[in-house]
Every structure is written in structure tokens, then in C-alpha cells.
N, C-alpha and C positions, 0 to 999 in steps of 0.2 A: 261577616261582611254582607250587606244587603245585596240582592241580585241586581241586574241591570236596570230594573224598573223601580228600585228602591224598597222592595219588600224584604224585611229582615227574616232571617231564618228563625224558626221557633226558639232555638237556644240563645239567640241574640235579643229576643224580646225582653224589655226591661219593665218591671212593674211600675216604677215611677213614671216612665214615659207613657205607659198605658193609662195610668190614673190621670195624668195631665190631659191626655186626649179626651178622656171621659168626663173631665171636670167641666168642660164647656157644655151648656145645656143643649145647643143645637147638635153637637156631635153625639152626646148621650142619647138624644132622641133618635138619631139615625141608627145607632146600634140597637136601641130597644125595638125599633120598627123591624130591623133585620131579624131580631130574635122571635118576632111573631110570625115570620115567614118560614116556609119549609127550608130545610138545610139545602144549601147550594143555590138559593135564589139569587139571581143577578138583577141589579137595578141600575139605571143611569143616575148620575148625580142629580140631574134636573127633575127626576121623578119624585124626589123628596120635597120639592117646592119650598126650599128654605127661604125665609124672609130676608135674604141678603143678596148682594150683587153676585153675578156669575163668578167674578174673580175671588170673592170671599168664599163662595161655595167651593171653588177649586182648592182654596187654601185649607178649608176644613177637611176635605177628602184627602189632601196630601198629608195632613197631620195624622189622620187615622191610618193611612197606608204606611207611613214611616214608623208608627207605633206598632204596627203588626195587626191591627184590628181588621183591616180590609185588604183584599187582593183586588187590584185593578186589572181588568181584562180588556184588551184591545178588540174592538168589533168594527173593523174597517175605519169609518170616519167618526166613530164614537168610542167611548169607553164605558164599561159597566163595572160595578163594584159588587163584591161578594164577601160576606162575613167569613173570616177564617176560624170558624167555630171549632173544628177538630184541633187545629194548631193551638188555639187559645185554651181549650179544655185540657189538652195534654200539658201545656206549659204552666197554666195557672188554674188548676182544678177548682171549680166552684165559682170562679169570678163571673162568668156569664150568668150563672144562676142568680147571683146577687144582683146583677144589673137587671135581669128580667123581673126580679121580685120588687124592685124599687118602683114606686108609683111614678108614672110620667104620662102626662097628657099633652099630646101635640096635635 
């Protein structure tokens, strides 16, 4: 059962749900950008400057959170996102390496 903020436990992560989340080019781009950052990097949703409305950006981050790709962290009046690299590597070894190896220009 996901926690109070909707983050699934690693054993609850489902490959089909992760692949669905990664199938969208904007979400794939967010994850590839996180993979280029040092582990544990926190970024706001707005810092990605997605070419969509604020509500659509929120939706994309919700999909990634519910899939288990990101952990959302409350920072007072804002939220940041961090890639769940360790959880993903343990649950789906090699998945993030495949994502990182895929060419993506954003």
C-alpha cells in the first residue's frame, strides 16, 4: 500500500506502470535529466520548464510519483522531486541504465 503521499513501496512497484510512466516523452526527459544529476539531487517541478501548463506538469509528476520513479518532498510552500534511484535499482536492476543509455535531447 502506498504511503500517505502516494509513494509505493519498492516491492509494490509494477514494471508495466513504470514503463507506462516512461513512455511519455516529457516524463522520460525528466528521468533522463535526473540521471545526469548526482544521486539525491532534488529539483522543483518548475525547474524542468516543461512546455505544458502548470496543471499538466503536476499531472506528469503525479504519474511518476505513483509509478515509484520519484519521491516528492515537502519544502514548506513548495515541493521538490528526487529520483528513487536506489529503490529502482534494487527492484528493477538495469532499468535506469537502459534509460540513461537511450538517446534523448531535451
